[in-house]
TIDRENTOR-638842 format. One record per residue: residue in three letters; x, y, z of N, C-alpha, C, O, CB in turn. Coordinates in steps of 0.2 Angstrom, whole numbers, padded with zeros to 4 digits, always signed. Glycine has a CB too. Layout:
! TIDRENTOR-638842
alaXYZXYZXYZXYZXYZ ...
//
This chain:
! TIDRENTOR-638842
met+0329+0722+0465+0334+0727+0465+0330+0733+0468+0324+0735+0465+0337+0729+0459 gly+0333+0737+0473+0329+0742+0476+0330+0749+0471+0334+0749+0467+0332+0744+0482 asp+0326+0754+0473+0326+0760+0469+0333+0763+0470+0335+0767+0465+0320+0764+0472 gln+0336+0763+0476+0342+0766+0477+0348+0764+0472+0352+0767+0469+0344+0765+0484 glu+0348+0757+0472+0353+0754+0467+0352+0756+0460+0356+0757+0456+0353+0746+0468 leu+0345+0756+0458+0344+0758+0451+0346+0765+0450+0348+0767+0445+0336+0757+0450 asn+0344+0770+0455+0346+0777+0454+0354+0777+0453+0356+0781+0449+0344+0781+0460 glu+0358+0774+0458+0365+0774+0457+0367+0772+0450+0372+0775+0448+0368+0770+0463 ala+0365+0766+0448+0367+0764+0441+0365+0769+0436+0369+0770+0431+0363+0757+0440 ala+0359+0772+0436+0357+0777+0431+0362+0783+0431+0364+0785+0426+0350+0779+0432 arg+0363+0785+0438+0368+0791+0438+0375+0789+0436+0378+0793+0432+0368+0793+0446 gly+0377+0783+0437+0384+0781+0435+0384+0781+0428+0389+0783+0425+0386+0774+0438 leu+0379+0778+0424+0379+0777+0417+0379+0784+0414+0382+0785+0409+0373+0773+0415 ser+0375+0788+0416+0374+0795+0413+0381+0799+0414+0383+0803+0410+0368+0799+0416 ser+0384+0798+0420+0390+0801+0421+0396+0798+0417+0400+0802+0414+0392+0800+0429 leu+0396+0792+0416+0400+0789+0411+0399+0791+0404+0404+0793+0400+0400+0781+0411 met+0393+0792+0402+0392+0794+0395+0395+0801+0394+0397+0803+0389+0384+0794+0394 thr+0394+0806+0399+0397+0812+0399+0404+0812+0398+0407+0816+0394+0394+0816+0405 val+0407+0808+0402+0415+0808+0402+0417+0805+0395+0422+0808+0393+0417+0803+0408 ile+0414+0800+0393+0416+0797+0386+0415+0803+0381+0419+0803+0376+0411+0791+0384 asp+0409+0806+0381+0408+0812+0376+0414+0817+0377+0417+0819+0372+0401+0815+0378 arg+0415+0819+0383+0420+0825+0384+0427+0822+0382+0431+0826+0379+0420+0827+0391 arg+0429+0816+0384+0436+0814+0384+0438+0810+0377+0444+0810+0375+0438+0810+0389 leu+0433+0807+0374+0434+0803+0368+0430+0806+0362+0434+0807+0356+0432+0796+0369 ile+0424+0807+0362+0420+0809+0356+0421+0816+0354+0423+0817+0348+0413+0808+0358 arg+0421+0821+0358+0422+0828+0356+0429+0829+0353+0429+0832+0348+0421+0832+0362 pro+0434+0826+0356+0441+0827+0353+0441+0824+0346+0444+0827+0341+0446+0824+0357 his+0438+0818+0345+0438+0815+0338+0434+0820+0333+0436+0820+0328+0434+0808+0339 glu+0428+0822+0336+0424+0826+0331+0428+0833+0329+0427+0835+0324+0417+0829+0335 gln+0432+0835+0334+0435+0841+0332+0441+0839+0326+0442+0844+0322+0439+0844+0338 lys+0443+0833+0327+0448+0831+0322+0445+0830+0315+0448+0831+0310+0452+0825+0324 thr+0439+0828+0315+0435+0826+0309+0431+0831+0306+0428+0831+0301+0432+0819+0309 arg+0429+0836+0310+0424+0841+0308+0426+0845+0302+0421+0846+0298+0424+0847+0314 his+0432+0845+0300+0434+0848+0293+0432+0844+0288+0431+0846+0282+0441+0850+0293 ile+0431+0837+0289+0429+0832+0284+0422+0832+0284+0419+0833+0278+0433+0825+0286 val+0419+0830+0289+0411+0829+0290+0409+0831+0297+0412+0831+0302+0409+0822+0288 ser+0402+0832+0297+0399+0834+0303+0397+0827+0307+0397+0822+0304+0393+0838+0303 pro+0396+0828+0314+0394+0822+0317+0388+0819+0315+0387+0813+0315+0394+0823+0325 leu+0383+0823+0312+0377+0820+0310+0378+0816+0303+0375+0811+0302+0372+0826+0308 val+0383+0818+0299+0385+0814+0293+0387+0808+0295+0386+0802+0292+0390+0818+0289 ile+0392+0807+0300+0394+0801+0303+0389+0797+0305+0388+0791+0303+0399+0802+0308 his+0384+0800+0309+0378+0796+0311+0374+0793+0306+0372+0787+0306+0374+0800+0316 val+0373+0797+0301+0369+0795+0295+0372+0789+0291+0369+0784+0290+0368+0800+0290 leu+0379+0790+0290+0383+0784+0287+0383+0778+0291+0382+0772+0288+0390+0787+0285 met+0383+0779+0297+0383+0773+0302+0377+0769+0301+0377+0763+0301+0385+0775+0309 ile+0371+0773+0302+0365+0769+0301+0364+0766+0295+0361+0760+0294+0359+0775+0303 leu+0365+0769+0289+0365+0767+0283+0369+0761+0282+0367+0756+0278+0366+0772+0277 ala+0375+0761+0285+0379+0755+0284+0377+0749+0287+0377+0743+0285+0386+0757+0287 glu+0373+0750+0293+0370+0744+0297+0364+0742+0293+0363+0736+0292+0368+0747+0304 lys+0360+0746+0290+0353+0744+0287+0354+0744+0279+0349+0741+0276+0348+0750+0289 glu+0359+0746+0276+0360+0747+0269+0356+0752+0266+0358+0756+0262+0358+0740+0266 ser+0349+0752+0268+0345+0758+0265+0340+0759+0270+0338+0755+0275+0342+0756+0258 ala+0337+0765+0270+0332+0768+0275+0328+0773+0271+0331+0777+0267+0334+0770+0282 ala+0321+0774+0273+0317+0779+0271+0319+0785+0274+0322+0785+0280+0310+0778+0272 met+0318+0791+0271+0320+0798+0274+0317+0798+0281+0320+0800+0286+0318+0803+0270 thr+0310+0797+0281+0307+0798+0288+0310+0793+0293+0311+0795+0299+0299+0796+0287 glu+0311+0787+0291+0314+0782+0296+0321+0785+0298+0323+0784+0304+0315+0775+0293 leu+0325+0787+0294+0332+0789+0295+0331+0796+0300+0335+0796+0305+0335+0791+0289 ala+0327+0800+0299+0326+0806+0303+0324+0804+0310+0326+0807+0315+0321+0811+0300 gln+0319+0799+0310+0317+0797+0317+0322+0794+0321+0323+0795+0327+0311+0792+0316 glu+0326+0790+0318+0332+0786+0321+0337+0791+0324+0340+0790+0329+0335+0781+0316 ile+0339+0796+0320+0344+0801+0322+0341+0806+0326+0344+0810+0330+0346+0805+0315 lys+0334+0807+0326+0330+0811+0331+0331+0819+0329+0333+0823+0333+0333+0811+0338 ile+0331+0820+0322+0330+0826+0319+0325+0827+0315+0322+0822+0312+0337+0828+0316 ala+0323+0833+0313+0317+0834+0308+0319+0832+0301+0325+0833+0299+0315+0841+0308 lys+0315+0829+0297+0316+0827+0291+0319+0833+0286+0323+0832+0282+0310+0825+0287 ser+0316+0839+0288+0319+0845+0284+0326+0847+0286+0330+0849+0282+0315+0851+0286 gln+0329+0845+0292+0336+0845+0293+0340+0840+0290+0346+0841+0289+0337+0845+0301 leu+0337+0834+0289+0341+0829+0286+0342+0830+0278+0347+0828+0276+0337+0822+0287 thr+0337+0833+0275+0337+0834+0268+0344+0837+0265+0347+0834+0261+0331+0838+0265 pro+0346+0842+0268+0352+0845+0266+0358+0841+0267+0363+0841+0263+0354+0852+0269 ile+0358+0837+0272+0364+0832+0274+0364+0827+0268+0369+0825+0266+0363+0829+0281 ile+0358+0824+0267+0357+0819+0261+0359+0822+0255+0363+0818+0251+0350+0816+0261 asp+0357+0828+0253+0359+0831+0247+0367+0831+0246+0369+0830+0241+0356+0838+0247 lys+0370+0833+0252+0377+0834+0251+0381+0827+0250+0385+0826+0247+0380+0837+0258 leu+0378+0822+0254+0381+0815+0253+0379+0813+0246+0384+0809+0243+0377+0811+0258 cys+0374+0814+0243+0372+0812+0236+0377+0815+0231+0380+0812+0227+0365+0814+0234 glu+0378+0822+0232+0383+0826+0228+0390+0823+0229+0394+0822+0224+0383+0833+0230 gly+0392+0820+0235+0398+0817+0235+0399+0810+0233+0404+0807+0233+0401+0818+0243 gly+0393+0807+0232+0393+0800+0230+0393+0795+0235+0394+0789+0234+0398+0799+0225 glu+0392+0797+0242+0392+0793+0247+0386+0789+0248+0385+0784+0251+0394+0797+0254 val+0380+0792+0246+0373+0789+0246+0370+0790+0240+0372+0795+0236+0369+0792+0253 gln+0364+0787+0239+0360+0788+0233+0353+0787+0235+0351+0783+0240+0362+0783+0227 arg+0349+0791+0232+0341+0790+0233+0339+0785+0228+0341+0785+0222+0338+0797+0232 glu+0334+0781+0230+0330+0776+0226+0323+0776+0228+0321+0777+0234+0333+0769+0227 gln+0319+0775+0223+0312+0775+0224+0310+0768+0227+0314+0763+0225+0307+0776+0218 asp+0306+0767+0232+0304+0761+0235+0301+0757+0230+0296+0759+0226+0300+0762+0242 ala+0302+0750+0230+0299+0746+0225+0292+0745+0226+0288+0744+0222+0303+0739+0226 lys+0290+0745+0233+0283+0744+0234+0278+0750+0234+0273+0750+0232+0282+0741+0241 asp+0281+0756+0236+0278+0762+0236+0282+0768+0233+0287+0770+0236+0276+0764+0243 arg+0280+0770+0227+0284+0774+0223+0285+0781+0226+0289+0785+0225+0282+0775+0216 arg+0280+0783+0231+0280+0789+0235+0286+0789+0240+0288+0795+0242+0274+0791+0238 ile+0289+0784+0242+0294+0783+0247+0301+0783+0243+0302+0780+0239+0293+0777+0251 ile+0305+0788+0246+0312+0788+0244+0316+0785+0249+0317+0787+0255+0314+0795+0242 asn+0320+0780+0247+0325+0776+0251+0332+0779+0250+0333+0781+0244+0325+0769+0250 ile+0336+0779+0255+0343+0782+0255+0347+0776+0256+0346+0772+0260+0344+0787+0260 arg+0352+0775+0251+0356+0769+0251+0363+0771+0251+0365+0776+0248+0355+0764+0245 ile+0367+0768+0256+0374+0770+0256+0378+0766+0250+0376+0761+0248+0378+0767+0263 thr+0383+0770+0247+0386+0768+0241+0393+0765+0244+0395+0766+0250+0387+0773+0236 pro+0397+0761+0239+0404+0759+0241+0408+0765+0244+0412+0765+0248+0407+0756+0236 ala+0407+0771+0240+0411+0777+0242+0409+0779+0249+0413+0781+0253+0410+0783+0237 gly+0403+0778+0251+0400+0780+0258+0403+0775+0263+0405+0777+0268+0393+0780+0258 val+0403+0769+0261+0406+0764+0266+0414+0765+0267+0416+0765+0272+0405+0757+0263 ser+0417+0767+0262+0424+0769+0262+0425+0775+0266+0430+0775+0270+0427+0770+0255 lys+0421+0780+0265+0422+0786+0270+0421+0785+0277+0424+0787+0281+0417+0792+0267 leu+0416+0781+0278+0414+0779+0285+0420+0775+0288+0422+0776+0294+0408+0775+0286 gln+0423+0770+0284+0429+0766+0287+0434+0771+0288+0438+0770+0293+0431+0761+0282 glu+0435+0776+0284+0441+0781+0285+0440+0785+0292+0445+0785+0295+0441+0786+0279 leu+0434+0787+0293+0432+0790+0299+0433+0786+0305+0435+0788+0310+0425+0793+0299 gln+0431+0780+0305+0431+0775+0310+0439+0773+0312+0441+0773+0317+0427+0768+0309 glu+0443+0773+0306+0450+0772+0307+0453+0778+0311+0457+0777+0315+0453+0771+0300 thr+0451+0784+0309+0453+0790+0313+0452+0789+0320+0456+0791+0324+0450+0796+0309 leu+0445+0787+0322+0443+0787+0329+0447+0781+0332+0450+0782+0338+0436+0785+0329 phe+0448+0776+0329+0452+0770+0332+0459+0773+0334+0462+0771+0339+0453+0764+0327 his+0463+0776+0329+0469+0779+0330+0470+0784+0336+0474+0784+0340+0473+0781+0324 ser+0464+0788+0336+0464+0793+0341+0463+0790+0348+0467+0792+0353+0458+0798+0340 ile+0459+0785+0349+0458+0781+0355+0464+0777+0357+0466+0777+0363+0452+0777+0355 lys+0467+0774+0352+0473+0770+0353+0479+0774+0356+0482+0772+0361+0475+0767+0347 ala+0479+0780+0354+0484+0785+0356+0483+0787+0363+0488+0787+0367+0485+0791+0352 lys+0477+0787+0365+0475+0789+0372+0476+0783+0377+0478+0784+0382+0468+0791+0373 leu+0475+0777+0374+0476+0771+0378+0484+0770+0379+0485+0766+0384+0473+0765+0374 lys+0488+0772+0375+0495+0771+0376+0498+0774+0383+0503+0772+0385+0499+0774+0370 gly+0494+0779+0386+0496+0782+0392+0494+0777+0398+0496+0779+0404+0493+0788+0393 leu+0491+0772+0397+0489+0768+0402+0493+0762+0403+0497+0760+0398+0481+0765+0401 asp+0494+0759+0409+0498+0753+0410+0494+0747+0408+0488+0747+0408+0501+0753+0418 pro+0498+0741+0407+0494+0735+0405+0489+0733+0409+0484+0730+0407+0500+0730+0404 lys+0489+0734+0416+0484+0731+0420+0478+0736+0419+0472+0733+0419+0486+0732+0428 glu+0479+0742+0418+0473+0747+0417+0469+0745+0410+0463+0745+0410+0475+0754+0417 ile+0473+0743+0405+0470+0741+0399+0466+0735+0399+0461+0734+0397+0476+0740+0393 leu+0469+0730+0403+0465+0724+0404+0459+0725+0408+0454+0722+0407+0470+0718+0408 ser+0459+0729+0413+0453+0731+0417+0448+0734+0413+0442+0733+0413+0456+0735+0423 leu+0451+0739+0409+0446+0742+0404+0443+0738+0399+0437+0738+0398+0450+0748+0400 gln+0446+0733+0397+0444+0728+0392+0438+0724+0395+0433+0722+0392+0449+0723+0389 ser+0440+0722+0401+0435+0718+0405+0428+0722+0407+0423+0719+0406+0438+0715+0412 ala+0429+0728+0408+0423+0732+0410+0419+0734+0403+0413+0734+0403+0426+0739+0413 leu+0423+0734+0398+0420+0735+0391+0416+0729+0389+0410+0730+0387+0425+0737+0386 asn+0418+0723+0390+0415+0717+0389+0408+0717+0393+0403+0715+0390+0419+0711+0390 asp+0409+0719+0399+0403+0719+0404+0398+0724+0401+0392+0722+0401+0405+0720+0411 leu+0400+0730+0400+0396+0735+0397+0392+0733+0391+0386+0734+0390+0400+0742+0396 tyr+0396+0730+0386+0392+0728+0380+0387+0723+0381+0381+0723+0379+0398+0724+0375 arg+0389+0718+0386+0384+0713+0387+0377+0715+0390+0372+0714+0389+0387+0707+0392 ile+0378+0720+0395+0373+0723+0399+0369+0728+0395+0363+0727+0395+0375+0726+0405 ile+0372+0732+0391+0369+0737+0387+0365+0734+0382+0359+0736+0380+0374+0742+0384 asn+0367+0728+0379+0363+0725+0374+0357+0722+0376+0353+0720+0372+0368+0720+0370 lys+0356+0721+0383+0350+0719+0386+0345+0724+0387+0339+0723+0388+0352+0715+0392 met+0347+0730+0386+0343+0736+0388+0338+0737+0382+0334+0742+0383+0347+0742+0389 
//
């Protein structure tokens, strides 16, 4: 593949990410901002995937400073969505584990996102929805190779 095709694909993907952010993600964040911040959602999603993670690992994955993560974790601990645990192998390491309440909160937020997107899809005709589904399947397959 030539450099020109690679550049076009990179531009197209970055442009698509911007459109998805503006048309789908930001409106959802505005609906849920009174409940939780986008960072909280990100933390809960990572912990739901991994079940638990060290603070340093979590901060690196979210790409924020550990000092920025601490108040988020404090708030989630107060709400019972996560809990701190000492690492079994190294007592100096504190792991963060999502609780059933945290899983429930994340499911509630994901359900809100689902209904928000579904409402936007209702404005499309059936052919457009099928075309979108096909494109999404291709995107999933290709992005998972990256």
